[in-house]
LUMMITOR-228400 format. One record per residue (C-alpha): residue number from 1; residue in three letters; x, y, z. Coordinates in steps of 0.1 Angstrom, whole numbers, plus 5000, padded with zeros to 4 digits. Layout:
<node><k>NUM</k><r>ALA</r><X>X</X><Y>Y</Y><Z>Z</Z></node>
...
END
This chain:
<node><k>1</k><r>GLU</r><X>5575</X><Y>4460</Y><Z>5483</Z></node>
<node><k>2</k><r>GLN</r><X>5583</X><Y>4498</Y><Z>5489</Z></node>
<node><k>3</k><r>THR</r><X>5577</X><Y>4507</Y><Z>5452</Z></node>
<node><k>4</k><r>ARG</r><X>5543</X><Y>4489</Y><Z>5455</Z></node>
<node><k>5</k><r>SER</r><X>5532</X><Y>4506</Y><Z>5487</Z></node>
<node><k>6</k><r>LYS</r><X>5542</X><Y>4538</Y><Z>5468</Z></node>
<node><k>7</k><r>ILE</r><X>5520</X><Y>4530</Y><Z>5440</Z></node>
<node><k>8</k><r>SER</r><X>5492</X><Y>4522</Y><Z>5465</Z></node>
<node><k>9</k><r>ASP</r><X>5496</X><Y>4557</Y><Z>5482</Z></node>
<node><k>10</k><r>ILE</r><X>5493</X><Y>4575</Y><Z>5449</Z></node>
<node><k>11</k><r>ALA</r><X>5464</X><Y>4555</Y><Z>5438</Z></node>
<node><k>12</k><r>SER</r><X>5448</X><Y>4565</Y><Z>5469</Z></node>
<node><k>13</k><r>GLU</r><X>5456</X><Y>4603</Y><Z>5468</Z></node>
<node><k>14</k><r>LEU</r><X>5441</X><Y>4605</Y><Z>5430</Z></node>
<node><k>15</k><r>GLN</r><X>5409</X><Y>4588</Y><Z>5444</Z></node>
<node><k>16</k><r>ASP</r><X>5403</X><Y>4615</Y><Z>5473</Z></node>
<node><k>17</k><r>ILE</r><X>5413</X><Y>4641</Y><Z>5445</Z></node>
<node><k>18</k><r>LYS</r><X>5387</X><Y>4629</Y><Z>5421</Z></node>
<node><k>19</k><r>ALA</r><X>5360</X><Y>4626</Y><Z>5451</Z></node>
<node><k>20</k><r>SER</r><X>5367</X><Y>4664</Y><Z>5459</Z></node>
<node><k>21</k><r>LEU</r><X>5364</X><Y>4675</Y><Z>5421</Z></node>
<node><k>22</k><r>ASN</r><X>5330</X><Y>4659</Y><Z>5420</Z></node>
<node><k>23</k><r>SER</r><X>5316</X><Y>4675</Y><Z>5453</Z></node>
<node><k>24</k><r>GLN</r><X>5328</X><Y>4709</Y><Z>5439</Z></node>
<node><k>25</k><r>ALA</r><X>5310</X><Y>4704</Y><Z>5406</Z></node>
<node><k>26</k><r>SER</r><X>5279</X><Y>4692</Y><Z>5423</Z></node>
<node><k>27</k><r>GLY</r><X>5278</X><Y>4723</Y><Z>5445</Z></node>
<node><k>28</k><r>VAL</r><X>5282</X><Y>4746</Y><Z>5414</Z></node>
<node><k>29</k><r>LYS</r><X>5252</X><Y>4731</Y><Z>5395</Z></node>
<node><k>30</k><r>LYS</r><X>5228</X><Y>4733</Y><Z>5427</Z></node>
<node><k>31</k><r>LYS</r><X>5239</X><Y>4769</Y><Z>5430</Z></node>
<node><k>32</k><r>GLY</r><X>5230</X><Y>4775</Y><Z>5393</Z></node>
<node><k>33</k><r>LYS</r><X>5197</X><Y>4759</Y><Z>5395</Z></node>
<node><k>34</k><r>GLN</r><X>5188</X><Y>4779</Y><Z>5426</Z></node>
<node><k>35</k><r>ARG</r><X>5200</X><Y>4810</Y><Z>5408</Z></node>
<node><k>36</k><r>ALA</r><X>5178</X><Y>4804</Y><Z>5380</Z></node>
<node><k>37</k><r>LEU</r><X>5147</X><Y>4797</Y><Z>5400</Z></node>
<node><k>38</k><r>VAL</r><X>5152</X><Y>4829</Y><Z>5416</Z></node>
<node><k>39</k><r>VAL</r><X>5154</X><Y>4846</Y><Z>5385</Z></node>
<node><k>40</k><r>GLN</r><X>5123</X><Y>4827</Y><Z>5370</Z></node>
<node><k>41</k><r>GLN</r><X>5102</X><Y>4836</Y><Z>5405</Z></node>
<node><k>42</k><r>SER</r><X>5111</X><Y>4873</Y><Z>5404</Z></node>
<node><k>43</k><r>ALA</r><X>5102</X><Y>4880</Y><Z>5365</Z></node>
<node><k>44</k><r>PRO</r><X>5068</X><Y>4899</Y><Z>5366</Z></node>
<node><k>45</k><r>PRO</r><X>5038</X><Y>4881</Y><Z>5351</Z></node>
<node><k>46</k><r>CYS</r><X>5022</X><Y>4898</Y><Z>5319</Z></node>
<node><k>47</k><r>SER</r><X>4991</X><Y>4908</Y><Z>5333</Z></node>
<node><k>48</k><r>PRO</r><X>4962</X><Y>4921</Y><Z>5311</Z></node>
<node><k>49</k><r>SER</r><X>4968</X><Y>4955</Y><Z>5328</Z></node>
<node><k>50</k><r>ALA</r><X>5003</X><Y>4958</Y><Z>5322</Z></node>
<node><k>51</k><r>ILE</r><X>4998</X><Y>4949</Y><Z>5286</Z></node>
<node><k>52</k><r>GLU</r><X>4972</X><Y>4976</Y><Z>5281</Z></node>
<node><k>53</k><r>LYS</r><X>4998</X><Y>5001</Y><Z>5295</Z></node>
<node><k>54</k><r>GLN</r><X>5024</X><Y>4991</Y><Z>5275</Z></node>
<node><k>55</k><r>SER</r><X>5001</X><Y>4992</Y><Z>5244</Z></node>
<node><k>56</k><r>LEU</r><X>4993</X><Y>5030</Y><Z>5251</Z></node>
<node><k>57</k><r>LEU</r><X>5029</X><Y>5038</Y><Z>5251</Z></node>
<node><k>58</k><r>MET</r><X>5043</X><Y>5014</Y><Z>5224</Z></node>
<node><k>59</k><r>PRO</r><X>5013</X><Y>5005</Y><Z>5200</Z></node>
<node><k>60</k><r>GLN</r><X>5033</X><Y>4983</Y><Z>5180</Z></node>
<node><k>61</k><r>LEU</r><X>5037</X><Y>4960</Y><Z>5209</Z></node>
<node><k>62</k><r>ALA</r><X>5001</X><Y>4950</Y><Z>5206</Z></node>
<node><k>63</k><r>THR</r><X>5004</X><Y>4922</Y><Z>5181</Z></node>
<node><k>64</k><r>SER</r><X>5027</X><Y>4905</Y><Z>5203</Z></node>
<node><k>65</k><r>PRO</r><X>5006</X><Y>4881</Y><Z>5224</Z></node>
<node><k>66</k><r>ASN</r><X>5029</X><Y>4885</Y><Z>5254</Z></node>
<node><k>67</k><r>PRO</r><X>5046</X><Y>4918</Y><Z>5250</Z></node>
<node><k>68</k><r>SER</r><X>5064</X><Y>4921</Y><Z>5282</Z></node>
<node><k>69</k><r>CYS</r><X>5082</X><Y>4888</Y><Z>5282</Z></node>
<node><k>70</k><r>VAL</r><X>5096</X><Y>4893</Y><Z>5246</Z></node>
<node><k>71</k><r>SER</r><X>5132</X><Y>4880</Y><Z>5244</Z></node>
<node><k>72</k><r>LEU</r><X>5156</X><Y>4904</Y><Z>5237</Z></node>
<node><k>73</k><r>ASN</r><X>5176</X><Y>4877</Y><Z>5219</Z></node>
<node><k>74</k><r>ASN</r><X>5147</X><Y>4866</Y><Z>5196</Z></node>
<node><k>75</k><r>THR</r><X>5154</X><Y>4882</Y><Z>5162</Z></node>
<node><k>76</k><r>THR</r><X>5120</X><Y>4877</Y><Z>5150</Z></node>
<node><k>77</k><r>ALA</r><X>5105</X><Y>4895</Y><Z>5179</Z></node>
<node><k>78</k><r>ALA</r><X>5129</X><Y>4924</Y><Z>5178</Z></node>
<node><k>79</k><r>VAL</r><X>5115</X><Y>4928</Y><Z>5139</Z></node>
<node><k>80</k><r>ASN</r><X>5078</X><Y>4927</Y><Z>5152</Z></node>
<node><k>81</k><r>ILE</r><X>5086</X><Y>4956</Y><Z>5176</Z></node>
<node><k>82</k><r>THR</r><X>5098</X><Y>4980</Y><Z>5148</Z></node>
<node><k>83</k><r>GLN</r><X>5075</X><Y>4971</Y><Z>5121</Z></node>
<node><k>84</k><r>SER</r><X>5037</X><Y>4987</Y><Z>5122</Z></node>
<node><k>85</k><r>PRO</r><X>5014</X><Y>4960</Y><Z>5132</Z></node>
<node><k>86</k><r>SER</r><X>4994</X><Y>4967</Y><Z>5097</Z></node>
<node><k>87</k><r>GLY</r><X>5028</X><Y>4956</Y><Z>5078</Z></node>
<node><k>88</k><r>TYR</r><X>5028</X><Y>4988</Y><Z>5061</Z></node>
<node><k>89</k><r>PRO</r><X>5048</X><Y>5019</Y><Z>5066</Z></node>
<node><k>90</k><r>GLU</r><X>5032</X><Y>5045</Y><Z>5088</Z></node>
<node><k>91</k><r>THR</r><X>5036</X><Y>5070</Y><Z>5060</Z></node>
<node><k>92</k><r>SER</r><X>5011</X><Y>5046</Y><Z>5042</Z></node>
<node><k>93</k><r>PHE</r><X>4986</X><Y>5039</Y><Z>5069</Z></node>
<node><k>94</k><r>PRO</r><X>4991</X><Y>5057</Y><Z>5103</Z></node>
<node><k>95</k><r>LEU</r><X>4975</X><Y>5038</Y><Z>5132</Z></node>
<node><k>96</k><r>SER</r><X>4956</X><Y>5051</Y><Z>5162</Z></node>
<node><k>97</k><r>HIS</r><X>4970</X><Y>5042</Y><Z>5198</Z></node>
<node><k>98</k><r>ASN</r><X>4931</X><Y>5037</Y><Z>5207</Z></node>
<node><k>99</k><r>PRO</r><X>4930</X><Y>4999</Y><Z>5207</Z></node>
<node><k>100</k><r>LEU</r><X>4895</X><Y>4998</Y><Z>5193</Z></node>
<node><k>101</k><r>THR</r><X>4902</X><Y>5025</Y><Z>5166</Z></node>
<node><k>102</k><r>ARG</r><X>4934</X><Y>5004</Y><Z>5156</Z></node>
<node><k>103</k><r>THR</r><X>4916</X><Y>4972</Y><Z>5152</Z></node>
<node><k>104</k><r>ALA</r><X>4889</X><Y>4989</Y><Z>5132</Z></node>
<node><k>105</k><r>GLN</r><X>4920</X><Y>5004</Y><Z>5110</Z></node>
<node><k>106</k><r>LEU</r><X>4936</X><Y>4971</Y><Z>5107</Z></node>
<node><k>107</k><r>ALA</r><X>4902</X><Y>4954</Y><Z>5097</Z></node>
<node><k>108</k><r>CYS</r><X>4898</X><Y>4981</Y><Z>5069</Z></node>
<node><k>109</k><r>ILE</r><X>4934</X><Y>4975</Y><Z>5057</Z></node>
<node><k>110</k><r>SER</r><X>4930</X><Y>4940</Y><Z>5053</Z></node>
<node><k>111</k><r>ASP</r><X>4898</X><Y>4946</Y><Z>5031</Z></node>
<node><k>112</k><r>LEU</r><X>4915</X><Y>4974</Y><Z>5008</Z></node>
<node><k>113</k><r>GLU</r><X>4943</X><Y>4947</Y><Z>5002</Z></node>
<node><k>114</k><r>LYS</r><X>4918</X><Y>4920</Y><Z>4992</Z></node>
<node><k>115</k><r>LYS</r><X>4904</X><Y>4944</Y><Z>4968</Z></node>
<node><k>116</k><r>TYR</r><X>4932</X><Y>4963</Y><Z>4953</Z></node>
<node><k>117</k><r>GLY</r><X>4963</X><Y>4945</Y><Z>4960</Z></node>
<node><k>118</k><r>ARG</r><X>4994</X><Y>4951</Y><Z>4985</Z></node>
<node><k>119</k><r>ASP</r><X>5013</X><Y>4967</Y><Z>4955</Z></node>
<node><k>120</k><r>ARG</r><X>4989</X><Y>4993</Y><Z>4946</Z></node>
<node><k>121</k><r>LEU</r><X>4981</X><Y>5003</Y><Z>4981</Z></node>
<node><k>122</k><r>LEU</r><X>5020</X><Y>5010</Y><Z>4989</Z></node>
<node><k>123</k><r>LYS</r><X>5017</X><Y>5036</Y><Z>4961</Z></node>
<node><k>124</k><r>HIS</r><X>4994</X><Y>5058</Y><Z>4983</Z></node>
<node><k>125</k><r>SER</r><X>4991</X><Y>5074</Y><Z>5015</Z></node>
<node><k>126</k><r>PHE</r><X>4958</X><Y>5071</Y><Z>5034</Z></node>
<node><k>127</k><r>GLU</r><X>4944</X><Y>5094</Y><Z>5058</Z></node>
<node><k>128</k><r>TRP</r><X>4919</X><Y>5078</Y><Z>5084</Z></node>
<node><k>129</k><r>ILE</r><X>4885</X><Y>5096</Y><Z>5084</Z></node>
<node><k>130</k><r>MET</r><X>4861</X><Y>5093</Y><Z>5112</Z></node>
<node><k>131</k><r>THR</r><X>4827</X><Y>5105</Y><Z>5104</Z></node>
<node><k>132</k><r>ALA</r><X>4795</X><Y>5114</Y><Z>5126</Z></node>
<node><k>133</k><r>LYS</r><X>4775</X><Y>5084</Y><Z>5111</Z></node>
<node><k>134</k><r>GLY</r><X>4792</X><Y>5060</Y><Z>5135</Z></node>
<node><k>135</k><r>THR</r><X>4823</X><Y>5036</Y><Z>5133</Z></node>
<node><k>136</k><r>SER</r><X>4809</X><Y>5014</Y><Z>5109</Z></node>
<node><k>137</k><r>HIS</r><X>4815</X><Y>5047</Y><Z>5081</Z></node>
<node><k>138</k><r>ASN</r><X>4849</X><Y>5052</Y><Z>5090</Z></node>
<node><k>139</k><r>GLU</r><X>4876</X><Y>5047</Y><Z>5065</Z></node>
<node><k>140</k><r>TYR</r><X>4911</X><Y>5052</Y><Z>5052</Z></node>
<node><k>141</k><r>LEU</r><X>4909</X><Y>5079</Y><Z>5025</Z></node>
<node><k>142</k><r>PRO</r><X>4938</X><Y>5079</Y><Z>4995</Z></node>
<node><k>143</k><r>GLN</r><X>4955</X><Y>5107</Y><Z>4990</Z></node>
<node><k>144</k><r>TYR</r><X>4960</X><Y>5113</Y><Z>4953</Z></node>
<node><k>145</k><r>ILE</r><X>4975</X><Y>5138</Y><Z>4929</Z></node>
<node><k>146</k><r>TYR</r><X>4964</X><Y>5136</Y><Z>4890</Z></node>
<node><k>147</k><r>TRP</r><X>4996</X><Y>5124</Y><Z>4873</Z></node>
<node><k>148</k><r>THR</r><X>5014</X><Y>5151</Y><Z>4852</Z></node>
<node><k>149</k><r>PRO</r><X>5045</X><Y>5146</Y><Z>4827</Z></node>
<node><k>150</k><r>LYS</r><X>5079</X><Y>5156</Y><Z>4841</Z></node>
<node><k>151</k><r>GLY</r><X>5086</X><Y>5194</Y><Z>4830</Z></node>
<node><k>152</k><r>ALA</r><X>5073</X><Y>5230</Y><Z>4837</Z></node>
<node><k>153</k><r>GLY</r><X>5040</X><Y>5234</Y><Z>4819</Z></node>
<node><k>154</k><r>THR</r><X>5036</X><Y>5201</Y><Z>4808</Z></node>
<node><k>155</k><r>TYR</r><X>5003</X><Y>5182</Y><Z>4805</Z></node>
<node><k>156</k><r>PRO</r><X>4994</X><Y>5146</Y><Z>4798</Z></node>
<node><k>157</k><r>SER</r><X>4981</X><Y>5136</Y><Z>4763</Z></node>
<node><k>158</k><r>VAL</r><X>4949</X><Y>5122</Y><Z>4754</Z></node>
<node><k>159</k><r>ARG</r><X>4958</X><Y>5087</Y><Z>4758</Z></node>
<node><k>160</k><r>GLU</r><X>4979</X><Y>5091</Y><Z>4791</Z></node>
<node><k>161</k><r>ILE</r><X>4945</X><Y>5105</Y><Z>4807</Z></node>
<node><k>162</k><r>TRP</r><X>4925</X><Y>5077</Y><Z>4794</Z></node>
<node><k>163</k><r>MET</r><X>4951</X><Y>5053</Y><Z>4808</Z></node>
<node><k>164</k><r>GLU</r><X>4953</X><Y>5069</Y><Z>4841</Z></node>
<node><k>165</k><r>TYR</r><X>4915</X><Y>5067</Y><Z>4844</Z></node>
<node><k>166</k><r>THR</r><X>4914</X><Y>5033</Y><Z>4832</Z></node>
<node><k>167</k><r>PHE</r><X>4946</X><Y>5014</Y><Z>4845</Z></node>
<node><k>168</k><r>GLY</r><X>4965</X><Y>5038</Y><Z>4868</Z></node>
<node><k>169</k><r>ILE</r><X>4999</X><Y>5052</Y><Z>4863</Z></node>
<node><k>170</k><r>ASP</r><X>5030</X><Y>5040</Y><Z>4878</Z></node>
<node><k>171</k><r>GLY</r><X>5013</X><Y>5013</Y><Z>4898</Z></node>
<node><k>172</k><r>GLN</r><X>4988</X><Y>5034</Y><Z>4915</Z></node>
<node><k>173</k><r>LEU</r><X>4952</X><Y>5032</Y><Z>4917</Z></node>
<node><k>174</k><r>SER</r><X>4932</X><Y>5040</Y><Z>4886</Z></node>
<node><k>175</k><r>VAL</r><X>4909</X><Y>5069</Y><Z>4889</Z></node>
<node><k>176</k><r>SER</r><X>4879</X><Y>5046</Y><Z>4881</Z></node>
<node><k>177</k><r>GLN</r><X>4890</X><Y>5026</Y><Z>4913</Z></node>
<node><k>178</k><r>LEU</r><X>4893</X><Y>5057</Y><Z>4934</Z></node>
<node><k>179</k><r>ASN</r><X>4858</X><Y>5067</Y><Z>4920</Z></node>
<node><k>180</k><r>ALA</r><X>4844</X><Y>5031</Y><Z>4927</Z></node>
<node><k>181</k><r>GLY</r><X>4861</X><Y>5027</Y><Z>4960</Z></node>
<node><k>182</k><r>TRP</r><X>4854</X><Y>5063</Y><Z>4973</Z></node>
<node><k>183</k><r>ASN</r><X>4832</X><Y>5082</Y><Z>4949</Z></node>
<node><k>184</k><r>ALA</r><X>4840</X><Y>5120</Y><Z>4953</Z></node>
<node><k>185</k><r>ARG</r><X>4857</X><Y>5119</Y><Z>4989</Z></node>
<node><k>186</k><r>TRP</r><X>4889</X><Y>5114</Y><Z>4975</Z></node>
<node><k>187</k><r>ARG</r><X>4889</X><Y>5146</Y><Z>4955</Z></node>
<node><k>188</k><r>SER</r><X>4871</X><Y>5168</Y><Z>4980</Z></node>
<node><k>189</k><r>ALA</r><X>4899</X><Y>5196</Y><Z>4974</Z></node>
<node><k>190</k><r>PRO</r><X>4888</X><Y>5223</Y><Z>4948</Z></node>
<node><k>191</k><r>ALA</r><X>4919</X><Y>5216</Y><Z>4927</Z></node>
<node><k>192</k><r>ALA</r><X>4914</X><Y>5179</Y><Z>4925</Z></node>
<node><k>193</k><r>ARG</r><X>4876</X><Y>5187</Y><Z>4915</Z></node>
<node><k>194</k><r>THR</r><X>4885</X><Y>5212</Y><Z>4889</Z></node>
<node><k>195</k><r>GLU</r><X>4912</X><Y>5189</Y><Z>4873</Z></node>
<node><k>196</k><r>THR</r><X>4886</X><Y>5160</Y><Z>4874</Z></node>
<node><k>197</k><r>SER</r><X>4859</X><Y>5179</Y><Z>4855</Z></node>
<node><k>198</k><r>ARG</r><X>4886</X><Y>5188</Y><Z>4829</Z></node>
<node><k>199</k><r>ARG</r><X>4900</X><Y>5153</Y><Z>4823</Z></node>
<node><k>200</k><r>LYS</r><X>4864</X><Y>5139</Y><Z>4822</Z></node>
<node><k>201</k><r>LYS</r><X>4856</X><Y>5154</Y><Z>4790</Z></node>
<node><k>202</k><r>ILE</r><X>4882</X><Y>5132</Y><Z>4776</Z></node>
<node><k>203</k><r>VAL</r><X>4872</X><Y>5101</Y><Z>4796</Z></node>
<node><k>204</k><r>ASP</r><X>4835</X><Y>5106</Y><Z>4785</Z></node>
<node><k>205</k><r>LEU</r><X>4843</X><Y>5113</Y><Z>4745</Z></node>
<node><k>206</k><r>ILE</r><X>4864</X><Y>5081</Y><Z>4744</Z></node>
<node><k>207</k><r>ASP</r><X>4836</X><Y>5061</Y><Z>4760</Z></node>
<node><k>208</k><r>GLU</r><X>4810</X><Y>5078</Y><Z>4737</Z></node>
<node><k>209</k><r>LEU</r><X>4834</X><Y>5065</Y><Z>4708</Z></node>
<node><k>210</k><r>VAL</r><X>4834</X><Y>5028</Y><Z>4723</Z></node>
<node><k>211</k><r>ARG</r><X>4795</X><Y>5028</Y><Z>4728</Z></node>
<node><k>212</k><r>GLN</r><X>4792</X><Y>5028</Y><Z>4688</Z></node>
<node><k>213</k><r>PRO</r><X>4791</X><Y>4995</Y><Z>4670</Z></node>
<node><k>214</k><r>ASN</r><X>4824</X><Y>4977</Y><Z>4667</Z></node>
<node><k>215</k><r>TRP</r><X>4846</X><Y>5003</Y><Z>4683</Z></node>
<node><k>216</k><r>THR</r><X>4871</X><Y>4995</Y><Z>4711</Z></node>
<node><k>217</k><r>ALA</r><X>4892</X><Y>5022</Y><Z>4733</Z></node>
<node><k>218</k><r>GLU</r><X>4921</X><Y>5017</Y><Z>4713</Z></node>
<node><k>219</k><r>LEU</r><X>4902</X><Y>5025</Y><Z>4679</Z></node>
<node><k>220</k><r>ALA</r><X>4888</X><Y>5056</Y><Z>4697</Z></node>
<node><k>221</k><r>LEU</r><X>4926</X><Y>5065</Y><Z>4708</Z></node>
<node><k>222</k><r>ARG</r><X>4937</X><Y>5060</Y><Z>4672</Z></node>
<node><k>223</k><r>TYR</r><X>4912</X><Y>5080</Y><Z>4658</Z></node>
<node><k>224</k><r>LEU</r><X>4915</X><Y>5109</Y><Z>4680</Z></node>
<node><k>225</k><r>GLU</r><X>4954</X><Y>5109</Y><Z>4675</Z></node>
<node><k>226</k><r>SER</r><X>4954</X><Y>5106</Y><Z>4637</Z></node>
<node><k>227</k><r>GLN</r><X>4923</X><Y>5131</Y><Z>4631</Z></node>
<node><k>228</k><r>TYR</r><X>4929</X><Y>5156</Y><Z>4661</Z></node>
<node><k>229</k><r>ARG</r><X>4966</X><Y>5154</Y><Z>4664</Z></node>
<node><k>230</k><r>ILE</r><X>4979</X><Y>5175</Y><Z>4693</Z></node>
<node><k>231</k><r>PRO</r><X>4998</X><Y>5195</Y><Z>4683</Z></node>
<node><k>232</k><r>THR</r><X>4986</X><Y>5205</Y><Z>4650</Z></node>
<node><k>233</k><r>PRO</r><X>5000</X><Y>5237</Y><Z>4637</Z></node>
<node><k>234</k><r>GLY</r><X>4976</X><Y>5265</Y><Z>4628</Z></node>
<node><k>235</k><r>ILE</r><X>4946</X><Y>5249</Y><Z>4646</Z></node>
<node><k>236</k><r>THR</r><X>4942</X><Y>5268</Y><Z>4679</Z></node>
<node><k>237</k><r>TYR</r><X>4924</X><Y>5240</Y><Z>4700</Z></node>
<node><k>238</k><r>LEU</r><X>4948</X><Y>5214</Y><Z>4688</Z></node>
<node><k>239</k><r>SER</r><X>4980</X><Y>5233</Y><Z>4700</Z></node>
<node><k>240</k><r>LYS</r><X>4981</X><Y>5214</Y><Z>4731</Z></node>
<node><k>241</k><r>THR</r><X>4957</X><Y>5190</Y><Z>4752</Z></node>
<node><k>242</k><r>ARG</r><X>4944</X><Y>5214</Y><Z>4776</Z></node>
<node><k>243</k><r>SER</r><X>4933</X><Y>5237</Y><Z>4747</Z></node>
<node><k>244</k><r>PHE</r><X>4914</X><Y>5205</Y><Z>4732</Z></node>
<node><k>245</k><r>ILE</r><X>4897</X><Y>5200</Y><Z>4766</Z></node>
<node><k>246</k><r>GLU</r><X>4888</X><Y>5237</Y><Z>4769</Z></node>
<node><k>247</k><r>HIS</r><X>4869</X><Y>5236</Y><Z>4734</Z></node>
<node><k>248</k><r>LEU</r><X>4852</X><Y>5203</Y><Z>4741</Z></node>
<node><k>249</k><r>GLN</r><X>4840</X><Y>5223</Y><Z>4772</Z></node>
<node><k>250</k><r>LYS</r><X>4823</X><Y>5246</Y><Z>4752</Z></node>
<node><k>251</k><r>LYS</r><X>4783</X><Y>5249</Y><Z>4762</Z></node>
<node><k>252</k><r>ASP</r><X>4775</X><Y>5245</Y><Z>4724</Z></node>
<node><k>253</k><r>GLY</r><X>4790</X><Y>5212</Y><Z>4720</Z></node>
<node><k>254</k><r>GLN</r><X>4801</X><Y>5217</Y><Z>4683</Z></node>
<node><k>255</k><r>LEU</r><X>4833</X><Y>5199</Y><Z>4685</Z></node>
<node><k>256</k><r>LYS</r><X>4819</X><Y>5170</Y><Z>4701</Z></node>
<node><k>257</k><r>VAL</r><X>4792</X><Y>5167</Y><Z>4675</Z></node>
<node><k>258</k><r>GLU</r><X>4818</X><Y>5170</Y><Z>4647</Z></node>
<node><k>259</k><r>ILE</r><X>4843</X><Y>5143</Y><Z>4663</Z></node>
<node><k>260</k><r>LEU</r><X>4814</X><Y>5118</Y><Z>4665</Z></node>
<node><k>261</k><r>THR</r><X>4801</X><Y>5126</Y><Z>4630</Z></node>
<node><k>262</k><r>ASN</r><X>4837</X><Y>5121</Y><Z>4615</Z></node>
<node><k>263</k><r>ALA</r><X>4841</X><Y>5089</Y><Z>4636</Z></node>
<node><k>264</k><r>LYS</r><X>4816</X><Y>5071</Y><Z>4614</Z></node>
<node><k>265</k><r>LYS</r><X>4835</X><Y>5081</Y><Z>4581</Z></node>
<node><k>266</k><r>PHE</r><X>4867</X><Y>5070</Y><Z>4598</Z></node>
<node><k>267</k><r>PHE</r><X>4854</X><Y>5036</Y><Z>4608</Z></node>
<node><k>268</k><r>ASN</r><X>4839</X><Y>5031</Y><Z>4570</Z></node>
<node><k>269</k><r>LYS</r><X>4877</X><Y>5039</Y><Z>4557</Z></node>
<node><k>270</k><r>VAL</r><X>4894</X><Y>5017</Y><Z>4582</Z></node>
<node><k>271</k><r>SER</r><X>4868</X><Y>4989</Y><Z>4574</Z></node>
<node><k>272</k><r>ILE</r><X>4876</X><Y>4992</Y><Z>4537</Z></node>
<node><k>273</k><r>VAL</r><X>4913</X><Y>4988</Y><Z>4542</Z></node>
<node><k>274</k><r>CYS</r><X>4907</X><Y>4960</Y><Z>4564</Z></node>
<node><k>275</k><r>VAL</r><X>4889</X><Y>4941</Y><Z>4536</Z></node>
<node><k>276</k><r>GLN</r><X>4912</X><Y>4950</Y><Z>4510</Z></node>
<node><k>277</k><r>ASN</r><X>4943</X><Y>4936</Y><Z>4531</Z></node>
<node><k>278</k><r>GLU</r><X>4923</X><Y>4904</Y><Z>4536</Z></node>
END
């Protein structure tokens, strides 16, 4: 009987302890909820005026729908803050802090990407040009330097000049694309204008050869490379590409007439060889 009485006392004490613990746990949960509610109520709302102020200080936050409420624990949000809204490096497309200008710039970048592709655009740096004609005429102007082979005093070959003009070098926009998209605006610097005029002599010559019946650009290049090889010892104007171009630039146009005349003979020889091979 004494044993039963002790067991009953112990069971009663255990129930009291359990009830005490449950009461403490309930109090902790209630305090936690109250604290969370206080924190939530104290958080400042994301008012339009606050967003505008922050967009002036940190333009990259403008793409976030709720900039001042971005969670620091959100990895994606952190990436969006550090990246340019355009998705391109600032060195490619610098953006204005003015919201209206930035909107126009982003629209312009989108149009350029649709037209030329992201990979080509990444090869260039662009400058935002604002004109007096109105916002619709504002544009990103590509910065471009004509390609030259590595090494002191080197100059591209006839084929390389044509490739740069038609297809572009190293994934960059081609010269024909630059001309079509921006006319002469991309080459407003005196050095660029001079080089454009110089290389255009080669491009125009190949275009004229291609206009002949059954000629292609590749056939024109092979003709020039075989009949007017650069360098050719003993012939001054064939010592290097620049000399060849300077000879083409002469007012009498004698070299160009000679090249076009000899082209007909060359084509006849090629045609005969092709027939014999068949």
